[in-house]
ZAKEZA-703558 format. One line per field, with one value per residue: residue number from 0; residue in one letter; x, y, z of N, C-alpha, C in turn. Coordinates in steps of 0.02 Angstrom, whole numbers, plus 50000, padded with zeros to 5 digits. Layout:
REM residues N
rolo: [NUM,...]
sese: [A,...]
n.east: [X,...]
n.north: [Y,...]
n.up: [Z,...]
ca.east: [X,...]
ca.north: [Y,...]
ca.up: [Z,...]
c.east: [X,...]
c.north: [Y,...]
c.up: [Z,...]
//
This chain:
REM residues 234
rolo: [0,1,2,3,4,5,6,7,8,9,10,11,12,13,14,15,16,17,18,19,20,21,22,23,24,25,26,27,28,29,30,31,32,33,34,35,36,37,38,39,40,41,42,43,44,45,46,47,48,49,50,51,52,53,54,55,56,57,58,59,60,61,62,63,64,65,66,67,68,69,70,71,72,73,74,75,76,77,78,79,80,81,82,83,84,85,86,87,88,89,90,91,92,93,94,95,96,97,98,99,100,101,102,103,104,105,106,107,108,109,110,111,112,113,114,115,116,117,118,119,120,121,122,123,124,125,126,127,128,129,130,131,132,133,134,135,136,137,138,139,140,141,142,143,144,145,146,147,148,149,150,151,152,153,154,155,156,157,158,159,160,161,162,163,164,165,166,167,168,169,170,171,172,173,174,175,176,177,178,179,180,181,182,183,184,185,186,187,188,189,190,191,192,193,194,195,196,197,198,199,200,201,202,203,204,205,206,207,208,209,210,211,212,213,214,215,216,217,218,219,220,221,222,223,224,225,226,227,228,229,230,231,232,233]
sese: [X,X,X,X,X,X,X,X,X,X,X,X,X,X,X,X,X,X,X,X,X,X,X,X,X,X,X,X,X,X,X,X,X,X,X,X,X,X,X,X,X,X,X,X,X,X,X,X,X,X,X,X,X,X,X,X,X,X,X,X,X,X,X,X,X,X,X,X,X,X,X,X,X,X,X,X,X,X,X,X,X,X,X,X,X,X,X,X,X,X,X,X,X,X,X,X,X,X,X,X,X,X,X,X,X,X,X,X,X,X,X,X,X,X,X,X,X,X,X,X,X,X,X,X,X,X,X,X,X,X,X,X,X,X,X,X,X,X,X,X,X,X,X,X,X,X,X,X,X,X,X,X,X,X,X,X,X,X,X,X,X,X,X,X,X,X,X,X,X,X,X,X,X,X,X,X,X,X,X,X,X,X,X,X,X,X,X,X,X,X,X,X,X,X,X,X,X,X,X,X,X,X,X,X,X,X,X,X,X,X,X,X,X,X,X,X,X,X,X,X,X,X,X,X,X,X,X,X,X,X,X,X,X,X]
n.east: [51998,51976,52011,51965,51886,51935,51890,51891,51862,51709,51683,51564,51393,51252,51165,51160,51189,51185,51221,51286,51385,51531,51544,51391,51383,51458,51380,51239,51269,51318,51204,51108,51142,51188,51336,51445,51562,51711,51741,51781,51914,51973,52016,51973,51830,51724,51669,51555,51487,51364,51224,51059,50935,50953,51013,51114,51195,51272,51336,51386,51492,51434,51536,51513,51386,51377,51485,51578,51465,51488,51611,51593,51478,51495,51598,51564,51458,51500,51619,51593,51475,51343,51189,51073,51033,51040,51014,51042,50994,51007,50890,50840,50689,50550,50423,50277,50189,50279,50375,50487,50581,50501,50511,50535,50520,50621,50540,50591,50731,50787,50880,51020,51147,51228,51371,51360,51317,51376,51382,51281,51251,51163,51024,50871,50891,50799,50800,50741,50669,50672,50543,50490,50564,50522,50382,50376,50464,50373,50251,50318,50335,50203,50186,50238,50274,50255,50273,50259,50322,50305,50376,50459,50613,50750,50916,51090,51239,51297,51301,51278,51197,51148,51045,50864,50780,50772,50776,50611,50564,50539,50514,50369,50331,50318,50437,50494,50600,50763,50934,51098,51145,51049,51013,51119,51171,51019,51019,51158,51123,51038,51090,51175,51095,51051,50951,50892,50856,50818,50796,50752,50777,50702,50775,50813,50720,50693,50585,50510,50641,50665,50750,50830,50917,51094,51108,50998,50987,51038,50946,50829,50850,50842,50704,50721,50828,50769,50659,50702,50787,50697,50636,50708,50722,50582]
n.north: [51113,50989,50831,50862,50973,51182,51241,51358,51301,51334,51426,51340,51364,51286,51254,51216,51208,51119,51099,51014,51060,51183,51296,51337,51330,51453,51567,51547,51584,51736,51770,51736,51751,51885,51981,51854,51749,51676,51497,51379,51308,51202,51080,51138,51136,51240,51337,51455,51566,51634,51767,51726,51839,51852,51753,51619,51530,51409,51363,51255,51177,50993,50905,50777,50634,50509,50461,50556,50667,50586,50603,50736,50758,50681,50750,50892,50865,50778,50847,50987,51009,51018,51019,51024,50978,51047,50978,51034,51036,50994,50880,50755,50741,50607,50575,50601,50692,50788,50917,51039,51150,51120,51088,50961,50878,50773,50662,50511,50397,50324,50179,50086,50065,50128,50240,50186,50040,49956,49939,49909,49776,49644,49728,49819,49961,50094,50250,50410,50600,50715,50730,50863,50968,50916,50939,51102,51125,51086,51187,51310,51304,51330,51447,51497,51525,51396,51215,51099,50943,50820,50656,50494,50469,50444,50379,50370,50318,50305,50398,50406,50306,50150,50055,50024,49950,49966,50099,50096,50012,50110,50232,50171,50122,50243,50345,50474,50586,50557,50578,50608,50623,50605,50498,50445,50565,50557,50437,50480,50566,50477,50424,50483,50560,50693,50823,50802,50841,50848,50959,51012,51051,51003,50973,50909,50806,50627,50592,50659,50706,50844,50966,51110,51243,51299,51410,51433,51355,51435,51564,51472,51408,51476,51485,51335,51381,51462,51407,51276,51364,51426,51311,51297,51355,51368]
n.up: [53259,53147,53032,52895,52921,52936,53048,53194,53353,53414,53322,53196,53172,53294,53204,53046,52854,52725,52567,52425,52339,52356,52327,52298,52448,52472,52375,52443,52584,52544,52491,52581,52728,52861,52884,52828,52842,52822,52868,52846,52737,52695,52569,52484,52528,52539,52698,52779,52918,52965,53030,52991,53014,53149,53212,53212,53098,53012,52844,52745,52640,52581,52488,52331,52308,52467,52537,52563,52616,52737,52807,52828,52887,53002,53060,53081,53180,53314,53334,53317,53361,53295,53308,53209,53054,52877,52739,52591,52401,52224,52123,52057,51969,51983,51980,51884,51923,51975,51927,51851,51938,52075,52257,52348,52506,52577,52654,52708,52652,52507,52496,52403,52475,52601,52648,52812,52826,52823,52981,53013,52981,52949,52939,52887,52885,52914,52864,52903,52899,53031,53110,53158,53091,52979,52975,52988,52889,52785,52799,52807,52673,52603,52582,52509,52314,52192,52191,52314,52374,52473,52537,52510,52438,52322,52379,52278,52250,52126,51980,51842,51788,51743,51744,51721,51759,51910,51913,51869,51980,52085,52042,52002,52167,52221,52244,52243,52221,52132,52242,52293,52435,52533,52624,52706,52774,52842,52927,52995,53063,53159,53221,53303,53362,53322,53247,53055,52890,52715,52589,52442,52287,52121,51972,51872,51738,51769,51674,51605,51548,51551,51591,51710,51618,51650,51691,51778,51866,51996,52051,52025,52174,52287,52317,52406,52511,52580,52637,52706,52805,52871,52947,53012,53118,53161]
ca.east: [51992,51949,52036,51922,51868,51997,51840,51914,51813,51654,51651,51523,51346,51230,51142,51217,51145,51233,51235,51350,51451,51554,51521,51322,51386,51456,51319,51189,51325,51318,51133,51048,51175,51219,51413,51449,51636,51737,51788,51818,51931,52014,52030,51902,51769,51707,51597,51528,51447,51356,51189,50986,50859,50989,51005,51179,51174,51346,51340,51446,51501,51453,51552,51449,51386,51366,51535,51604,51426,51455,51660,51548,51440,51521,51625,51515,51392,51546,51690,51576,51406,51303,51128,51016,51062,50969,51030,51004,51036,50956,50882,50784,50601,50531,50359,50246,50183,50347,50385,50576,50590,50464,50544,50523,50548,50608,50516,50644,50779,50781,50964,51054,51185,51285,51456,51346,51276,51424,51392,51182,51245,51092,50985,50869,50896,50754,50800,50684,50697,50666,50473,50481,50583,50469,50339,50390,50489,50308,50216,50360,50357,50155,50178,50265,50254,50263,50223,50312,50284,50351,50378,50534,50677,50812,51004,51131,51280,51299,51258,51269,51153,51112,50998,50807,50736,50757,50721,50562,50536,50569,50414,50321,50321,50318,50499,50481,50666,50838,51002,51166,51177,50997,51010,51183,51158,50989,51073,51187,51063,50973,51145,51200,51049,51045,50882,50921,50785,50827,50765,50795,50748,50697,50835,50802,50669,50691,50519,50513,50702,50682,50782,50863,51000,51136,51112,50924,50992,51054,50884,50806,50858,50821,50652,50734,50873,50723,50604,50762,50803,50647,50602,50744,50696,50512]
ca.north: [51076,50922,50832,50902,51050,51212,51303,51351,51288,51379,51444,51320,51341,51230,51247,51200,51211,51065,51094,50964,51118,51229,51382,51341,51355,51545,51599,51520,51618,51779,51772,51721,51756,51936,51966,51794,51722,51591,51479,51316,51306,51154,51036,51192,51125,51306,51322,51487,51556,51711,51746,51751,51851,51859,51649,51593,51475,51408,51336,51203,51121,50938,50873,50732,50568,50483,50454,50616,50698,50557,50664,50818,50766,50654,50791,50921,50821,50756,50883,51053,51009,51031,50966,51037,50999,51006,50957,51093,50996,50974,50806,50717,50711,50538,50552,50641,50761,50824,50952,51052,51203,51115,51069,50910,50889,50709,50613,50441,50397,50216,50171,50013,50054,50189,50211,50146,49989,49873,49912,49858,49687,49613,49740,49845,49994,50148,50310,50457,50655,50732,50736,50951,50977,50914,50959,51158,51180,51115,51257,51361,51283,51352,51499,51510,51507,51347,51167,51090,50891,50768,50596,50472,50482,50388,50406,50352,50347,50304,50479,50365,50245,50107,50027,50061,49925,49998,50138,50086,49991,50159,50259,50133,50127,50303,50384,50567,50591,50553,50635,50549,50621,50591,50418,50431,50589,50525,50389,50490,50589,50442,50392,50539,50615,50756,50828,50824,50850,50859,51000,50977,51070,50961,51021,50887,50741,50556,50519,50687,50723,50905,50991,51187,51247,51311,51510,51476,51338,51477,51580,51442,51387,51520,51443,51305,51386,51494,51349,51256,51434,51427,51278,51249,51414,51389]
ca.up: [53175,53112,52971,52857,52935,52998,53064,53243,53446,53428,53246,53187,53227,53292,53152,52979,52786,52699,52502,52411,52324,52390,52271,52320,52476,52443,52332,52496,52627,52525,52497,52638,52787,52888,52906,52834,52914,52781,52914,52792,52662,52675,52532,52442,52543,52608,52722,52802,52953,52993,53076,52984,53070,53245,53208,53193,53035,52944,52776,52744,52560,52592,52409,52289,52365,52515,52545,52552,52657,52783,52818,52853,52929,53072,53109,53102,53235,53347,53355,53351,53385,53255,53319,53165,52979,52831,52661,52509,52357,52184,52143,51967,51975,51957,51951,51830,51957,52002,51901,51852,52013,52133,52309,52372,52565,52592,52717,52692,52612,52497,52454,52410,52533,52636,52704,52855,52780,52860,53022,53037,52939,52914,52923,52819,52892,52845,52864,52886,52914,53096,53086,53183,53047,52914,52969,52980,52795,52726,52850,52778,52593,52595,52595,52441,52262,52168,52218,52368,52369,52538,52516,52478,52407,52318,52370,52257,52211,52047,51935,51772,51830,51703,51826,51708,51783,51963,51904,51858,52027,52127,52004,52028,52218,52209,52238,52211,52141,52156,52246,52337,52519,52619,52667,52752,52816,52900,52970,53070,53110,53206,53272,53344,53410,53290,53171,53004,52855,52651,52554,52397,52220,52057,51913,51798,51777,51736,51674,51543,51507,51557,51617,51695,51605,51694,51711,51788,51927,52046,52015,52025,52226,52320,52387,52456,52561,52621,52678,52776,52875,52907,52975,53066,53170,53207]
c.east: [52014,52013,52035,51882,51912,51936,51888,51842,51762,51609,51602,51461,51294,51175,51155,51159,51182,51241,51285,51410,51469,51528,51455,51336,51418,51415,51262,51201,51319,51225,51089,51080,51197,51276,51438,51534,51643,51742,51779,51846,51955,51996,51964,51842,51754,51633,51612,51496,51434,51274,51114,50933,50880,50979,51063,51175,51252,51328,51398,51456,51501,51519,51489,51448,51392,51435,51560,51576,51454,51542,51627,51532,51453,51554,51592,51477,51473,51585,51669,51513,51338,51247,51089,51034,51028,51009,50995,51042,50965,50954,50841,50739,50575,50466,50349,50238,50214,50350,50471,50557,50516,50518,50512,50561,50548,50604,50561,50653,50791,50862,50981,51104,51227,51333,51429,51305,51318,51432,51328,51202,51206,51031,50947,50840,50843,50766,50759,50711,50653,50596,50465,50509,50540,50411,50325,50415,50392,50267,50274,50337,50238,50150,50249,50267,50278,50246,50288,50259,50337,50319,50437,50562,50700,50868,51025,51171,51320,51282,51262,51224,51137,51048,50910,50765,50738,50741,50631,50531,50503,50504,50404,50285,50323,50369,50474,50559,50717,50891,51052,51187,51119,50980,51081,51166,51104,51004,51102,51159,51046,51037,51181,51151,51028,50983,50917,50843,50861,50787,50805,50728,50730,50730,50822,50742,50688,50640,50529,50566,50728,50719,50829,50920,51024,51117,51050,50948,50998,50997,50823,50797,50844,50769,50676,50770,50807,50688,50677,50770,50737,50602,50673,50737,50630,50500]
c.north: [51006,50884,50861,50973,51074,51252,51282,51329,51360,51425,51423,51324,51274,51205,51254,51181,51171,51064,51041,50995,51153,51282,51385,51374,51438,51570,51605,51585,51694,51818,51794,51784,51841,51931,51896,51802,51658,51582,51399,51335,51243,51116,51090,51200,51203,51286,51418,51502,51640,51705,51767,51744,51840,51793,51636,51532,51453,51365,51309,51159,51045,50860,50829,50668,50571,50483,50489,50664,50674,50588,50691,50809,50735,50716,50862,50913,50822,50795,50942,51072,51013,50990,50973,51035,50982,51030,51015,51079,51021,50925,50791,50684,50638,50506,50610,50711,50805,50865,50998,51117,51192,51107,51003,50895,50812,50659,50532,50458,50320,50222,50114,50007,50113,50175,50156,50074,49931,49870,49897,49794,49668,49663,49803,49935,50076,50218,50359,50541,50658,50769,50810,50982,50983,50947,51066,51197,51149,51167,51315,51386,51328,51409,51564,51502,51427,51302,51130,50970,50835,50688,50555,50480,50426,50442,50345,50390,50336,50382,50435,50303,50203,50053,50039,50019,49939,50051,50157,50079,50044,50192,50223,50151,50195,50372,50439,50589,50556,50601,50568,50587,50575,50549,50415,50493,50605,50475,50403,50529,50566,50413,50417,50575,50683,50771,50838,50808,50880,50897,51006,51011,51024,51018,50982,50846,50672,50546,50588,50699,50791,50899,51058,51171,51275,51371,51493,51408,51364,51509,51531,51396,51435,51483,51378,51331,51431,51464,51341,51317,51450,51371,51279,51301,51423,51393]
c.up: [53193,53061,52924,52857,52982,53055,53162,53301,53390,53363,53195,53217,53220,53260,53095,52902,52766,52616,52474,52378,52341,52375,52299,52420,52481,52456,52395,52534,52596,52514,52558,52715,52799,52909,52884,52839,52865,52853,52898,52755,52635,52609,52459,52456,52590,52642,52763,52888,52975,53039,53006,53044,53131,53235,53187,53153,53003,52896,52748,52679,52589,52541,52392,52314,52428,52584,52588,52617,52708,52823,52841,52909,53017,53100,53124,53206,53307,53364,53364,53367,53374,53292,53274,53099,52953,52773,52603,52465,52288,52170,52057,51982,51953,51961,51911,51846,51983,51961,51924,51911,52081,52186,52324,52420,52561,52659,52783,52638,52585,52491,52458,52430,52523,52659,52787,52841,52857,52943,53062,52992,52911,52916,52879,52845,52869,52878,52853,52940,52986,53060,53106,53098,52976,52926,52963,52922,52783,52742,52813,52696,52561,52590,52541,52383,52250,52225,52261,52380,52435,52522,52532,52440,52371,52344,52357,52261,52186,52039,51874,51790,51782,51721,51778,51739,51869,51984,51890,51910,52098,52111,52016,52121,52245,52247,52200,52190,52166,52170,52272,52369,52561,52656,52699,52763,52869,52946,53036,53098,53178,53240,53342,53372,53382,53277,53113,52951,52780,52601,52487,52310,52150,51991,51836,51795,51725,51694,51572,51512,51514,51601,51623,51674,51669,51748,51767,51871,51975,52074,52060,52122,52291,52364,52436,52524,52618,52670,52714,52804,52885,52957,53032,53107,53191,53274]
//
């Protein structure tokens, strides 16, 4: 047990899917895992362990933003031995070619700062995905309907961002989408020798203003979870 995760030793799998929303963790566990067991509910941040095609998987909520994710990823890797962590979440599209419900596989994650920035000092660290996971996710996505994009994303801790000038520069430089966690996930994975990837579903769009209705989101996220699971066990 840790400060934020109440699972007993051995209850967390080496492969962890990490949605931000604990309710999404519950949905994904019940939808995709065989015999899921609730292994964590500290602070309401649900985590479940079960099997997918005979492979042990934990699906653990991480909360919103890099500060919250940093807590869970540190404890999952250092205290529970997680070796592969895949973020599954929503993002905002930042290019016209990216449509609602499309998948984005985040090759890199740009940020202004992360919880790890303090130890980097003057270094502008460039966090990136594990190539093996990225390649496997790309191959898995080719077998599914819908578009998939691979490239850079932007991770921010500011949900209600008023920096239109920054958004314009990110779009100009080809950033595909914006979310709130991946840059810290990739940094921690690099530090601790783990594998990491973010598989994201576009739920709204900064260019067009379009957005998925709340009732459509769960149905649209199934492809993302399936791609993540297939990538983890290729």
